[in-house]
C-alpha positions in Angstrom: -17.4 33.5 47.1 -13.8 32.3 47.2 -15.0 28.7 48.0 -17.4 28.8 45.0 -14.6 29.9 42.7 -12.3 27.2 44.0 -15.0 24.6 43.6 -15.7 25.8 40.1 -12.0 25.7 39.1 -11.6 22.2 40.5 -14.7 21.0 38.6 -13.4 22.6 35.4 -10.1 20.7 35.8 -11.9 17.4 36.4 -14.2 18.0 33.4 -11.2 18.9 31.3 -9.4 15.7 32.3 -12.5 13.7 31.5 -12.7 15.4 28.1 -9.1 14.5 27.3 -9.6 11.0 28.4 -12.8 10.7 26.2 -10.9 12.1 23.2 -8.1 9.6 23.8 -10.5 6.7 24.0 -12.3 7.8 20.9 -9.0 8.1 19.0 -7.9 4.7 20.2 -11.1 3.1 19.1 -10.9 4.8 15.7 -7.4 3.6 15.2 -8.6 0.0 15.8 -10.6 0.3 12.6 -7.7 1.6 10.6 -4.3 3.2 11.1 -4.6 6.8 9.9 -2.9 7.4 6.5 0.7 8.6 6.4 2.1 6.9 9.5 4.6 4.3 8.2 7.7 6.1 9.3 8.9 6.4 5.7 11.0 9.4 4.7 8.1 10.6 2.6 5.5 10.2 5.3 7.7 11.6 8.1 5.3 10.3 10.8 4.8 7.0 12.7 2.3 5.5 15.1 4.0 7.3 18.1 2.3 10.5 16.8 -0.9 9.1 18.4 0.3 6.3 20.6 2.2 8.0 23.4 5.2 6.3 24.9 8.7 5.2 24.0 10.2 5.9 20.6 9.5 3.2 17.9 11.8 0.2 18.1 13.4 -0.9 14.8 12.7 -4.6 14.1 13.6 -7.1 11.4 11.9 -10.1 9.8 8.4 -8.7 10.1 7.9 -8.3 6.3 8.4 -11.4 4.1 7.4 -11.9 0.4 7.5 -14.5 -2.3 9.4 -12.1 -4.6 12.5 -13.9 -5.9 15.9 -12.9 -4.6 16.8 -11.5 -8.0 13.9 -9.1 -7.8 10.3 -8.5 -8.9 9.1 -8.7 -12.5 7.2 -5.6 -13.5 3.5 -6.2 -13.6 3.6 -9.5 -11.7 1.6 -9.9 -8.5 3.2 -11.1 -5.3 2.2 -12.0 -1.7 3.4 -9.7 1.0 3.2 -11.1 4.6 3.3 -9.2 7.8 4.1 -11.2 11.0 4.1 -9.8 14.5 5.2 -12.0 17.5 5.0 -10.8 21.1 4.0 -13.1 24.0 1.1 -12.0 26.0 -0.3 -9.6 23.4 -3.9 -10.0 22.2 -4.3 -6.9 20.0 -2.1 -5.8 17.1 -2.2 -3.1 14.3 -0.1 -2.2 11.3 0.3 0.1 8.3 2.5 -0.7 5.3 3.3 1.2 2.1 5.7 0.5 -0.8 7.3 3.8 -1.6 10.3 5.6 -3.1 12.3 8.0 -0.9 10.1 10.9 -1.9 7.0 9.0 -0.6 5.5 8.1 -4.0 3.5 4.9 -4.0 5.1 2.2 -6.1 3.1 -0.6 -7.6 -0.5 -1.4 -6.6 -2.1 -3.0 -3.6 -4.6 -5.8 -4.3 -8.2 -5.7 -3.0 -9.2 -5.6 0.7 -9.5 -8.8 2.6 -11.5 -9.9 5.6 -8.8 -8.4 7.9 -7.1 -5.8 5.8 -7.9 -2.7 3.8 -6.2 0.0 1.7 -6.5 3.7 2.4 -6.1 6.3 -0.3 -4.8 3.5 -2.6 -1.5 3.8 -0.8 -1.6 2.4 2.7 -2.4 -1.1 3.6 -3.7 -1.4 7.2 -5.9 -3.5 9.5 -9.6 -3.7 9.9 -11.2 -3.9 13.3 -11.8 -7.6 12.9 -8.1 -8.0 12.0 -6.6 -6.7 15.2 -7.1 -9.7 17.5 -4.5 -12.3 18.0 -2.9 -14.5 20.7 0.8 -13.8 21.1 1.1 -13.2 17.4 -0.7 -11.9 14.3 -0.3 -12.5 10.6 -1.7 -10.4 7.7 -1.4 -11.4 4.1 -1.6 -8.8 1.2 -1.4 -8.9 -2.6 0.9 -6.4 -4.4 1.4 -5.9 -8.1 4.8 -4.7 -9.0 5.2 -1.3 -10.8 6.2 -0.6 -14.4 9.6 -1.5 -15.9 12.4 0.9 -15.0 11.0 1.8 -11.5 14.0 0.2 -9.7 14.1 -0.6 -6.0 10.9 -0.6 -4.0 11.0 -0.2 -0.2 8.1 -1.4 1.9 7.9 0.8 5.0 5.9 -0.4 8.0 4.8 0.7 11.4 3.2 -1.7 13.9 1.3 -1.4 17.2 1.8 -4.0 19.9 -1.2 -2.9 21.9 -1.9 -3.3 25.6 -5.7 -3.5 24.7 -6.8 -0.8 27.2 -8.5 1.3 24.5 -6.3 4.3 25.1 -3.3 5.7 23.2 -0.9 5.2 26.1 1.1 2.2 27.1 1.4 0.6 23.6 4.7 -0.5 22.1 5.4 0.7 18.5 7.7 -1.1 16.1 8.9 -0.1 12.7 10.8 -1.7 9.8 11.6 -1.5 6.1 12.1 -4.1 3.5 13.6 -3.3 0.0 13.2 -5.4 -3.1 15.1 -4.8 -6.4 13.6 -4.9 -9.9 14.6 -8.0 -11.9 16.4 -7.1 -15.1 18.7 -10.0 -15.9 17.0 -12.8 -17.8 14.3 -10.5 -19.1 13.9 -9.6 -22.7 12.5 -6.1 -22.5 10.6 -5.0 -25.6 11.7 -1.7 -27.1 9.2 1.1 -26.8 9.1 1.2 -30.6 7.7 -2.3 -30.7 4.6 -1.2 -29.0 2.0 1.2 -30.2 -0.9 2.3 -28.0 -3.5 5.0 -28.2 -7.1 5.9 -27.4 -9.5 6.0 -30.4 -12.5 8.2 -30.9 -14.9 5.6 -29.3 -12.9 5.6 -26.0 -11.3 2.2 -26.8 -7.7 1.5 -25.9 -5.9 0.2 -29.0 -2.7 -1.8 -28.5 -0.5 -3.1 -31.4 2.7 -5.1 -31.2 5.2 -6.0 -33.9 5.2 -9.6 -32.5 2.0 -10.9 -34.1 2.0 -14.3 -32.3 1.4 -13.0 -28.8 -1.0 -14.9 -26.5 -1.6 -15.1 -22.7 -0.5 -11.5 -22.3 -1.3 -9.2 -19.4 -2.1 -5.5 -20.2 -2.1 -3.0 -17.5 -3.1 0.7 -17.5 -1.5 2.7 -14.7 -1.3 6.4 -13.8 2.0 8.2 -13.5 2.2 7.5 -9.8 2.2 3.7 -10.5 -1.5 3.2 -9.4 -3.3 0.6 -11.5 -6.4 1.9 -13.3 -7.3 -1.2 -15.3 -6.0 -4.7 -15.9 -6.7 -7.3 -18.6 -5.2 -10.8 -18.3 -4.8 -13.8 -20.6 -5.1 -11.5 -23.6 -4.6 -12.8 -27.1 -3.5 -10.3 -29.8 -4.8 -11.2 -33.2 -2.3 -10.2 -35.8 -0.6 -8.2 -33.1 -3.6 -6.0 -32.4 -6.0 -5.8 -29.4 -8.6 -3.3 -28.1 -10.9 -2.8 -25.1 -13.2 -0.1 -23.9 -11.6 2.1 -21.2 -13.2 2.4 -17.8 -14.3 5.9 -16.6 -11.2 7.7 -15.6 -9.8 11.2 -15.3 -8.0 13.0 -18.2 -4.3 12.8 -18.1 -1.2 10.8 -19.1 -1.1 7.1 -18.4 1.2 4.2 -19.1 0.2 1.1 -21.0 2.3 -1.9 -19.9 2.2 -5.2 -21.8 3.8 -8.4 -20.5 3.9 -11.6 -22.5 6.1 -14.4 -21.1 9.4 -12.8 -20.4 8.8 -9.8 -22.6 7.7 -6.5 -21.2 7.0 -3.2 -23.0 5.3 0.0 -22.2 3.9 3.1 -23.9 2.6 6.4 -22.7 -0.9 7.5 -23.8 -3.0 10.6 -23.3 -6.6 10.4 -22.2 -8.8 13.4 -22.9 
């Protein structure tokens, strides 16, 4: 009887160990398809990849994030290229998560569409796809980011990165983290007064925009929610006699911000959608 109990206990320990190993491998494979949301190491997220990948604390690195944003800062509404570069000799598998946030964790600006190797989770976190994890000694991902509305101020890109040992488990990997802050460009821009822009939604669900400047062409009009997430975008717009309209996409009721950029002039106006 005692031998049977000892055998049963030993078997249970073995099975439990196998179960934990299976869970670990499933988790590792899952994370290869995308890093779970909220693990950039930002003050707002409060978590980083070491929450899943066990090992040493994340090492702070520099030079990982580069952009084509001018030194004087981003122009609200403009789209920029954000590049993530990881270099580590001998590594063949990499992962990342990146998010532009304020200290409270609010997403700032808007990520562009997914690419062959990258995707966006919850509209907030750019991360790898499964096909975007392989590399030889290095890995580069390229992303598109549209700057937030005027008056946002500094934007910090928070990133966490996995230098994987490619054994399909969550142990033995090396985690890096970094941040990169860009300012908002204000000097040299003629910012339109809020009184120069009128915007509202009419009874036929059309967005109506009117400017005092009646000779506006090649304008970009963006509709964003109060978290800075882009809802709609119209480019190369010509305003006839200072007026323009377009049918709104399907969207939730709430307060939104209409932003108009024409040349070096930027203006915005809040609207209510019912």
